[in-house]
A tleap script that builds the chain and sets N, CA, C and O, in Angstrom:
source leaprc.protein.ff14SB
mol = sequence {
  NMET VAL ILE LEU LEU LEU THR LEU PHE ALA
  VAL TYR VAL SER GLY GLU ALA GLU LYS ILE
  PHE ASN LYS LYS ASP ALA SER CYS ILE VAL
  ILE ASP GLU VAL VAL GLY GLN LEU PHE ALA
  LEU PHE LEU ALA PRO PRO LYS VAL LEU TYR
  ILE ALA LEU GLY PHE LEU LEU PHE ARG LEU
  PHE ASP ILE VAL LYS PRO PRO PRO ALA GLY
  PHE PHE GLN ASP HIE LEU PRO GLY GLY TRP
  GLY VAL VAL MET ASP ASP VAL ALA ALA GLY
  ILE TRP THR ASN ILE VAL LEU LEU LEU ALA
  ILE LYS LEU ALA GLY CILE
}
set mol.1.N position { 73.627 128.334 118.838 }
set mol.1.CA position { 73.346 129.659 118.202 }
set mol.1.C position { 74.626 129.738 117.574 }
set mol.1.O position { 74.648 130.050 116.383 }
set mol.2.N position { 75.804 129.486 118.234 }
set mol.2.CA position { 76.800 129.550 117.705 }
set mol.2.C position { 77.412 129.194 116.444 }
set mol.2.O position { 78.048 130.006 115.774 }
set mol.3.N position { 77.088 127.088 115.866 }
set mol.3.CA position { 76.510 126.887 114.677 }
set mol.3.C position { 75.773 127.297 113.841 }
set mol.3.O position { 75.847 126.643 112.801 }
set mol.4.N position { 75.177 127.989 113.825 }
set mol.4.CA position { 74.112 129.296 113.153 }
set mol.4.C position { 74.595 130.237 112.616 }
set mol.4.O position { 74.532 130.370 111.394 }
set mol.5.N position { 75.359 131.349 113.630 }
set mol.5.CA position { 76.697 131.848 113.605 }
set mol.5.C position { 77.162 131.942 112.408 }
set mol.5.O position { 76.823 132.319 111.287 }
set mol.6.N position { 78.323 131.341 113.144 }
set mol.6.CA position { 79.057 130.455 111.801 }
set mol.6.C position { 78.693 129.992 110.638 }
set mol.6.O position { 79.520 130.169 109.743 }
set mol.7.N position { 77.919 129.563 110.413 }
set mol.7.CA position { 77.081 129.046 109.475 }
set mol.7.C position { 76.933 130.280 108.097 }
set mol.7.O position { 77.373 130.264 106.947 }
set mol.8.N position { 75.959 131.461 108.997 }
set mol.8.CA position { 75.380 132.720 107.649 }
set mol.8.C position { 77.501 133.592 107.743 }
set mol.8.O position { 77.961 134.032 106.689 }
set mol.9.N position { 78.235 133.646 108.838 }
set mol.9.CA position { 79.636 134.211 108.008 }
set mol.9.C position { 80.135 133.181 107.239 }
set mol.9.O position { 80.719 133.570 106.227 }
set mol.10.N position { 80.094 132.153 107.382 }
set mol.10.CA position { 80.426 130.944 106.459 }
set mol.10.C position { 80.033 131.272 104.830 }
set mol.10.O position { 80.749 130.874 103.911 }
set mol.11.N position { 78.866 132.008 104.629 }
set mol.11.CA position { 78.062 131.744 103.416 }
set mol.11.C position { 78.346 133.041 103.269 }
set mol.11.O position { 78.355 133.227 102.052 }
set mol.12.N position { 78.688 134.491 104.065 }
set mol.12.CA position { 78.842 135.141 103.879 }
set mol.12.C position { 80.990 134.906 102.930 }
set mol.12.O position { 81.230 135.146 101.746 }
set mol.13.N position { 81.862 134.500 103.803 }
set mol.13.CA position { 83.225 134.619 103.172 }
set mol.13.C position { 83.742 133.746 102.010 }
set mol.13.O position { 84.731 133.907 101.294 }
set mol.14.N position { 82.189 132.143 102.023 }
set mol.14.CA position { 81.823 132.099 100.326 }
set mol.14.C position { 81.898 132.620 99.666 }
set mol.14.O position { 82.721 132.674 98.752 }
set mol.15.N position { 80.670 133.442 100.014 }
set mol.15.CA position { 80.515 134.175 98.403 }
set mol.15.C position { 81.375 134.515 98.190 }
set mol.15.O position { 82.135 133.697 97.670 }
set mol.16.N position { 81.953 136.052 98.435 }
set mol.16.CA position { 83.255 136.495 99.211 }
set mol.16.C position { 83.924 136.000 97.819 }
set mol.16.O position { 83.859 136.442 96.672 }
set mol.17.N position { 84.879 134.427 98.654 }
set mol.17.CA position { 85.668 133.770 98.039 }
set mol.17.C position { 85.538 133.552 96.761 }
set mol.17.O position { 86.345 133.750 95.852 }
set mol.18.N position { 84.223 133.032 96.735 }
set mol.18.CA position { 83.887 133.074 94.937 }
set mol.18.C position { 84.174 134.454 93.965 }
set mol.18.O position { 84.694 134.671 92.871 }
set mol.19.N position { 83.625 135.114 94.858 }
set mol.19.CA position { 83.917 136.284 93.740 }
set mol.19.C position { 85.448 136.313 93.600 }
set mol.19.O position { 85.984 136.151 92.503 }
set mol.20.N position { 86.060 136.498 94.599 }
set mol.20.CA position { 87.765 136.515 94.174 }
set mol.20.C position { 88.579 135.647 93.277 }
set mol.20.O position { 89.383 135.958 92.398 }
set mol.21.N position { 88.154 134.410 93.736 }
set mol.21.CA position { 88.583 133.248 92.431 }
set mol.21.C position { 88.658 133.064 91.808 }
set mol.21.O position { 89.478 132.334 91.252 }
set mol.22.N position { 86.968 134.193 91.127 }
set mol.22.CA position { 86.026 133.289 90.202 }
set mol.22.C position { 86.042 131.827 89.608 }
set mol.22.O position { 86.562 131.355 88.597 }
set mol.23.N position { 85.261 131.281 90.638 }
set mol.23.CA position { 84.953 129.905 90.498 }
set mol.23.C position { 83.656 129.366 91.450 }
set mol.23.O position { 83.410 130.095 92.411 }
set mol.24.N position { 82.862 128.250 91.296 }
set mol.24.CA position { 81.581 127.996 91.885 }
set mol.24.C position { 82.660 127.306 92.545 }
set mol.24.O position { 83.641 126.834 91.970 }
set mol.25.N position { 82.368 127.262 94.106 }
set mol.25.CA position { 83.000 126.436 94.474 }
set mol.25.C position { 84.105 125.962 95.024 }
set mol.25.O position { 84.274 124.837 95.495 }
set mol.26.N position { 85.019 127.034 94.942 }
set mol.26.CA position { 85.884 126.649 94.779 }
set mol.26.C position { 87.103 126.030 95.365 }
set mol.26.O position { 87.785 126.888 95.925 }
set mol.27.N position { 87.729 124.560 95.444 }
set mol.27.CA position { 88.300 123.958 97.110 }
set mol.27.C position { 89.027 124.841 98.106 }
set mol.27.O position { 88.725 125.194 99.246 }
set mol.28.N position { 89.578 124.972 97.701 }
set mol.28.CA position { 90.322 126.222 98.735 }
set mol.28.C position { 89.089 126.953 99.638 }
set mol.28.O position { 89.160 127.504 100.736 }
set mol.29.N position { 88.151 126.782 98.914 }
set mol.29.CA position { 87.411 127.013 100.541 }
set mol.29.C position { 86.758 125.881 101.653 }
set mol.29.O position { 85.908 124.991 101.631 }
set mol.30.N position { 87.293 126.226 102.208 }
set mol.30.CA position { 87.086 125.343 103.860 }
set mol.30.C position { 86.425 125.685 104.535 }
set mol.30.O position { 85.592 124.782 104.460 }
set mol.31.N position { 86.076 126.308 105.198 }
set mol.31.CA position { 84.760 126.920 105.621 }
set mol.31.C position { 83.109 126.041 106.109 }
set mol.31.O position { 82.288 125.929 107.018 }
set mol.32.N position { 83.488 125.540 104.558 }
set mol.32.CA position { 82.024 124.961 104.216 }
set mol.32.C position { 81.915 123.208 105.039 }
set mol.32.O position { 81.205 122.469 105.719 }
set mol.33.N position { 83.011 123.316 104.443 }
set mol.33.CA position { 83.629 121.314 105.342 }
set mol.33.C position { 83.398 122.024 106.679 }
set mol.33.O position { 82.224 121.965 107.042 }
set mol.34.N position { 84.110 122.589 107.386 }
set mol.34.CA position { 84.163 123.155 108.559 }
set mol.34.C position { 82.206 122.952 109.849 }
set mol.34.O position { 81.773 122.157 110.684 }
set mol.35.N position { 81.805 124.058 109.272 }
set mol.35.CA position { 80.411 123.846 109.128 }
set mol.35.C position { 79.687 122.495 108.670 }
set mol.35.O position { 78.926 122.074 109.541 }
set mol.36.N position { 79.738 121.765 107.582 }
set mol.36.CA position { 79.435 120.776 107.793 }
set mol.36.C position { 79.542 120.126 108.888 }
set mol.36.O position { 78.509 119.961 109.536 }
set mol.37.N position { 80.677 119.635 109.346 }
set mol.37.CA position { 81.318 119.319 110.337 }
set mol.37.C position { 81.453 119.218 111.352 }
set mol.37.O position { 82.043 118.372 112.025 }
set mol.38.N position { 80.726 120.382 111.675 }
set mol.38.CA position { 79.951 120.662 113.309 }
set mol.38.C position { 78.864 120.324 113.879 }
set mol.38.O position { 78.688 119.934 115.033 }
set mol.39.N position { 77.409 120.635 112.211 }
set mol.39.CA position { 76.468 119.918 111.873 }
set mol.39.C position { 76.883 118.101 112.006 }
set mol.39.O position { 76.123 117.494 112.761 }
set mol.40.N position { 77.869 117.350 111.416 }
set mol.40.CA position { 77.847 116.381 112.037 }
set mol.40.C position { 77.430 115.838 113.422 }
set mol.40.O position { 76.533 115.131 113.882 }
set mol.41.N position { 78.697 116.622 113.936 }
set mol.41.CA position { 78.786 116.008 115.619 }
set mol.41.C position { 78.088 117.163 116.426 }
set mol.41.O position { 78.393 117.448 117.584 }
set mol.42.N position { 77.425 117.595 115.923 }
set mol.42.CA position { 75.989 117.958 117.127 }
set mol.42.C position { 75.626 117.046 118.051 }
set mol.42.O position { 75.263 115.921 117.709 }
set mol.43.N position { 75.660 117.281 118.829 }
set mol.43.CA position { 75.280 116.716 119.729 }
set mol.43.C position { 75.826 114.984 120.538 }
set mol.43.O position { 75.490 114.356 121.542 }
set mol.44.N position { 76.838 114.776 119.372 }
set mol.44.CA position { 77.569 113.235 120.080 }
set mol.44.C position { 77.877 114.091 120.901 }
set mol.44.O position { 77.793 115.288 121.177 }
set mol.45.N position { 78.484 112.571 121.398 }
set mol.45.CA position { 79.543 112.425 122.573 }
set mol.45.C position { 81.037 112.404 122.168 }
set mol.45.O position { 81.624 111.541 121.515 }
set mol.46.N position { 81.539 113.602 122.729 }
set mol.46.CA position { 83.150 113.790 122.704 }
set mol.46.C position { 83.698 112.165 122.764 }
set mol.46.O position { 84.404 112.048 123.766 }
set mol.47.N position { 83.639 111.430 122.334 }
set mol.47.CA position { 84.780 110.042 121.348 }
set mol.47.C position { 85.583 110.278 120.640 }
set mol.47.O position { 85.528 111.452 120.273 }
set mol.48.N position { 86.435 109.676 120.186 }
set mol.48.CA position { 86.865 109.946 119.543 }
set mol.48.C position { 86.595 108.749 117.974 }
set mol.48.O position { 86.985 109.116 116.865 }
set mol.49.N position { 86.050 107.672 118.133 }
set mol.49.CA position { 84.550 106.804 118.296 }
set mol.49.C position { 84.471 107.748 117.037 }
set mol.49.O position { 85.131 107.984 116.025 }
set mol.50.N position { 83.284 108.169 117.659 }
set mol.50.CA position { 82.389 109.056 117.763 }
set mol.50.C position { 82.733 110.316 115.933 }
set mol.50.O position { 82.188 110.443 114.837 }
set mol.51.N position { 84.061 110.992 116.747 }
set mol.51.CA position { 84.553 112.159 116.322 }
set mol.51.C position { 84.986 111.331 114.451 }
set mol.51.O position { 84.853 111.822 113.330 }
set mol.52.N position { 85.376 110.309 114.782 }
set mol.52.CA position { 86.170 108.940 113.492 }
set mol.52.C position { 85.001 108.932 112.466 }
set mol.52.O position { 85.018 109.649 111.466 }
set mol.53.N position { 84.016 108.111 112.759 }
set mol.53.CA position { 82.716 108.080 112.178 }
set mol.53.C position { 81.860 109.108 111.090 }
set mol.53.O position { 81.554 109.249 109.906 }
set mol.54.N position { 81.709 109.776 112.620 }
set mol.54.CA position { 81.654 110.875 111.846 }
set mol.54.C position { 81.930 112.141 110.969 }
set mol.54.O position { 81.271 113.073 110.509 }
set mol.55.N position { 83.660 111.578 110.964 }
set mol.55.CA position { 83.863 112.255 109.678 }
set mol.55.C position { 84.023 111.645 108.651 }
set mol.55.O position { 84.326 112.224 107.607 }
set mol.56.N position { 83.819 110.078 108.751 }
set mol.56.CA position { 83.874 108.445 107.762 }
set mol.56.C position { 82.274 109.888 106.684 }
set mol.56.O position { 82.194 110.601 105.683 }
set mol.57.N position { 81.621 109.547 107.619 }
set mol.57.CA position { 80.187 109.471 107.540 }
set mol.57.C position { 80.075 111.152 106.611 }
set mol.57.O position { 79.989 111.367 105.402 }
set mol.58.N position { 80.104 111.722 107.313 }
set mol.58.CA position { 80.286 113.292 106.857 }
set mol.58.C position { 81.644 112.915 105.189 }
set mol.58.O position { 81.272 113.349 104.098 }
set mol.59.N position { 82.565 112.408 105.235 }
set mol.59.CA position { 82.872 112.965 103.948 }
set mol.59.C position { 82.417 112.266 102.562 }
set mol.59.O position { 82.651 112.785 101.470 }
set mol.60.N position { 81.420 110.441 102.795 }
set mol.60.CA position { 80.778 110.014 102.349 }
set mol.60.C position { 79.238 110.738 101.709 }
set mol.60.O position { 78.752 110.587 100.589 }
set mol.61.N position { 78.732 111.530 102.844 }
set mol.61.CA position { 77.532 112.329 102.352 }
set mol.61.C position { 77.592 113.229 101.738 }
set mol.61.O position { 76.597 113.768 101.254 }
set mol.62.N position { 78.983 113.710 101.565 }
set mol.62.CA position { 79.304 115.449 101.037 }
set mol.62.C position { 79.732 114.675 100.332 }
set mol.62.O position { 78.805 113.890 100.531 }
set mol.63.N position { 80.688 113.863 99.255 }
set mol.63.CA position { 81.088 112.942 98.016 }
set mol.63.C position { 80.064 112.885 97.409 }
set mol.63.O position { 80.041 113.455 96.318 }
set mol.64.N position { 78.072 111.737 98.186 }
set mol.64.CA position { 77.224 111.548 97.571 }
set mol.64.C position { 75.802 112.176 97.284 }
set mol.64.O position { 74.739 111.819 96.778 }
set mol.65.N position { 76.452 113.523 97.992 }
set mol.65.CA position { 75.221 114.611 97.920 }
set mol.65.C position { 73.511 114.221 98.226 }
set mol.65.O position { 72.601 114.847 97.683 }
set mol.66.N position { 73.337 113.332 98.976 }
set mol.66.CA position { 71.737 113.112 98.986 }
set mol.66.C position { 71.067 113.701 99.570 }
set mol.66.O position { 71.209 113.843 100.784 }
set mol.67.N position { 69.465 114.600 98.406 }
set mol.67.CA position { 68.758 114.814 98.682 }
set mol.67.C position { 69.071 115.772 99.780 }
set mol.67.O position { 70.103 115.437 100.360 }
set mol.68.N position { 68.277 117.340 100.474 }
set mol.68.CA position { 68.403 118.289 99.333 }
set mol.68.C position { 69.582 118.652 99.043 }
set mol.68.O position { 69.737 119.602 98.276 }
set mol.69.N position { 70.677 117.976 99.593 }
set mol.69.CA position { 72.274 118.311 99.547 }
set mol.69.C position { 73.148 118.732 97.651 }
set mol.69.O position { 74.043 119.562 97.492 }
set mol.70.N position { 72.738 118.170 96.920 }
set mol.70.CA position { 72.560 118.626 95.304 }
set mol.70.C position { 72.404 119.068 95.072 }
set mol.70.O position { 73.158 119.666 94.305 }
set mol.71.N position { 70.687 119.671 95.467 }
set mol.71.CA position { 69.945 120.396 94.734 }
set mol.71.C position { 70.263 121.775 95.538 }
set mol.71.O position { 69.693 122.777 95.108 }
set mol.72.N position { 70.909 121.887 96.389 }
set mol.72.CA position { 70.840 122.988 97.845 }
set mol.72.C position { 72.839 123.504 96.924 }
set mol.72.O position { 73.194 124.657 97.167 }
set mol.73.N position { 73.788 122.680 96.078 }
set mol.73.CA position { 74.592 122.749 95.647 }
set mol.73.C position { 73.958 123.682 94.687 }
set mol.73.O position { 74.099 124.899 94.568 }
set mol.74.N position { 73.375 123.009 94.163 }
set mol.74.CA position { 73.279 122.486 92.359 }
set mol.74.C position { 72.576 124.663 92.347 }
set mol.74.O position { 73.122 125.606 91.774 }
set mol.75.N position { 71.391 124.676 93.136 }
set mol.75.CA position { 70.935 125.874 92.758 }
set mol.75.C position { 70.594 126.862 93.463 }
set mol.75.O position { 69.601 127.466 93.057 }
set mol.76.N position { 71.315 127.413 94.828 }
set mol.76.CA position { 71.553 128.201 95.598 }
set mol.76.C position { 72.565 129.339 95.217 }
set mol.76.O position { 73.598 129.012 94.633 }
set mol.77.N position { 72.344 130.575 95.495 }
set mol.77.CA position { 73.375 131.363 94.613 }
set mol.77.C position { 74.533 131.503 96.019 }
set mol.77.O position { 74.297 131.308 97.212 }
set mol.78.N position { 75.975 131.957 95.270 }
set mol.78.CA position { 76.907 131.908 96.234 }
set mol.78.C position { 77.381 131.512 97.002 }
set mol.78.O position { 77.929 130.498 96.570 }
set mol.79.N position { 77.612 131.641 98.139 }
set mol.79.CA position { 77.786 131.217 99.685 }
set mol.79.C position { 76.861 130.184 100.080 }
set mol.79.O position { 77.303 129.185 100.647 }
set mol.80.N position { 75.718 130.299 99.863 }
set mol.80.CA position { 74.195 129.411 100.219 }
set mol.80.C position { 74.891 128.169 99.027 }
set mol.80.O position { 75.567 127.232 99.452 }
set mol.81.N position { 74.764 128.248 98.373 }
set mol.81.CA position { 75.406 126.687 97.430 }
set mol.81.C position { 76.585 126.044 97.958 }
set mol.81.O position { 77.038 124.900 97.987 }
set mol.82.N position { 76.934 127.241 98.381 }
set mol.82.CA position { 78.676 126.339 98.947 }
set mol.82.C position { 78.142 126.002 100.451 }
set mol.82.O position { 78.493 124.937 100.959 }
set mol.83.N position { 77.245 126.955 101.212 }
set mol.83.CA position { 78.268 126.233 102.726 }
set mol.83.C position { 76.409 125.378 102.078 }
set mol.83.O position { 76.733 125.070 100.931 }
set mol.84.N position { 75.182 125.013 102.200 }
set mol.84.CA position { 74.650 124.398 102.554 }
set mol.84.C position { 74.218 122.950 101.827 }
set mol.84.O position { 73.218 122.254 102.005 }
set mol.85.N position { 75.357 122.776 100.949 }
set mol.85.CA position { 74.953 121.167 100.471 }
set mol.85.C position { 75.793 120.710 102.123 }
set mol.85.O position { 75.309 119.811 102.811 }
set mol.86.N position { 77.174 121.541 102.605 }
set mol.86.CA position { 77.550 120.946 103.151 }
set mol.86.C position { 76.981 120.735 104.784 }
set mol.86.O position { 77.388 119.779 105.444 }
set mol.87.N position { 75.897 121.835 105.411 }
set mol.87.CA position { 74.842 121.346 106.107 }
set mol.87.C position { 73.884 120.207 105.907 }
set mol.87.O position { 73.245 119.486 106.674 }
set mol.88.N position { 73.992 120.286 104.801 }
set mol.88.CA position { 72.392 118.554 104.667 }
set mol.88.C position { 73.585 117.940 105.339 }
set mol.88.O position { 73.762 117.662 106.526 }
set mol.89.N position { 74.662 117.742 103.885 }
set mol.89.CA position { 75.549 116.090 104.371 }
set mol.89.C position { 75.376 116.140 105.731 }
set mol.89.O position { 74.499 115.525 106.338 }
set mol.90.N position { 76.604 117.221 106.459 }
set mol.90.CA position { 76.168 117.134 107.787 }
set mol.90.C position { 75.411 116.470 108.769 }
set mol.90.O position { 75.678 115.704 109.695 }
set mol.91.N position { 73.986 117.180 108.126 }
set mol.91.CA position { 72.800 116.588 109.015 }
set mol.91.C position { 72.319 115.523 109.023 }
set mol.91.O position { 71.969 114.991 110.077 }
set mol.92.N position { 72.202 115.019 107.984 }
set mol.92.CA position { 72.480 113.556 107.262 }
set mol.92.C position { 73.257 112.337 108.239 }
set mol.92.O position { 72.887 111.194 108.507 }
set mol.93.N position { 75.005 113.422 108.807 }
set mol.93.CA position { 75.543 112.064 109.129 }
set mol.93.C position { 75.014 112.509 110.692 }
set mol.93.O position { 74.898 111.591 111.504 }
set mol.94.N position { 74.809 113.397 110.971 }
set mol.94.CA position { 74.458 113.431 112.295 }
set mol.94.C position { 73.242 112.150 112.919 }
set mol.94.O position { 73.210 111.625 114.032 }
set mol.95.N position { 72.102 111.880 111.427 }
set mol.95.CA position { 70.939 111.653 112.101 }
set mol.95.C position { 71.514 110.310 112.015 }
set mol.95.O position { 71.127 109.488 112.845 }
set mol.96.N position { 72.462 109.928 111.054 }
set mol.96.CA position { 73.076 108.203 110.884 }
set mol.96.C position { 73.839 108.133 112.417 }
set mol.96.O position { 73.512 107.164 113.102 }
set mol.97.N position { 74.669 108.934 112.912 }
set mol.97.CA position { 75.355 108.737 113.314 }
set mol.97.C position { 74.338 108.399 115.046 }
set mol.97.O position { 74.410 107.422 115.790 }
set mol.98.N position { 73.670 109.384 115.138 }
set mol.98.CA position { 73.228 109.508 116.392 }
set mol.98.C position { 72.032 108.314 116.614 }
set mol.98.O position { 71.746 107.834 117.710 }
set mol.99.N position { 71.443 107.972 115.400 }
set mol.99.CA position { 70.680 106.441 115.605 }
set mol.99.C position { 72.011 105.457 115.697 }
set mol.99.O position { 72.011 104.841 116.762 }
set mol.100.N position { 73.227 105.135 114.788 }
set mol.100.CA position { 74.133 104.030 115.408 }
set mol.100.C position { 74.669 104.447 116.693 }
set mol.100.O position { 75.551 103.646 117.005 }
set mol.101.N position { 74.548 105.192 117.421 }
set mol.101.CA position { 74.915 105.471 118.724 }
set mol.101.C position { 73.860 104.730 119.386 }
set mol.101.O position { 74.098 103.737 120.074 }
set mol.102.N position { 72.480 105.284 119.154 }
set mol.102.CA position { 71.522 104.471 120.421 }
set mol.102.C position { 71.354 102.849 119.965 }
set mol.102.O position { 71.790 101.807 120.454 }
set mol.103.N position { 70.249 103.234 118.427 }
set mol.103.CA position { 70.758 101.809 118.586 }
set mol.103.C position { 71.785 100.818 118.270 }
set mol.103.O position { 71.407 99.672 118.511 }
set mol.104.N position { 73.123 100.927 117.742 }
set mol.104.CA position { 74.365 99.511 118.209 }
set mol.104.C position { 74.464 99.627 118.634 }
set mol.104.O position { 74.569 98.561 119.241 }
set mol.105.N position { 74.720 100.831 119.620 }
set mol.105.CA position { 75.212 100.751 120.693 }
set mol.105.C position { 76.004 101.464 120.897 }
set mol.105.O position { 76.156 102.053 121.968 }
set mol.106.N position { 76.931 101.609 119.564 }
set mol.106.CA position { 78.657 101.589 119.658 }
set mol.106.C position { 78.999 102.514 120.666 }
set mol.106.O position { 80.180 102.707 120.951 }
savepdb mol mol.pdb
quit
């Protein structure tokens, strides 16, 4: 519930920040990265290895933008586009991370 509320807050704040900076997804907006990382690590055991792997995977997916992340960034308005591409990258990260933990036994 907290992650969902923070996501909605991030959408609002990011949308307002875009207006202030007059730029789409300005690099100084980082709350979207925080939300994405929360999705990335959701339900992962709190171990340094998992946190580091989750961070690296999230950065990879945030750069590569696997579907639907790229679509969200390009087609959703305002704060929704800023935040939802990171949420999608975080969900991809979470799936890969939890599968790696389960299947590879890391």
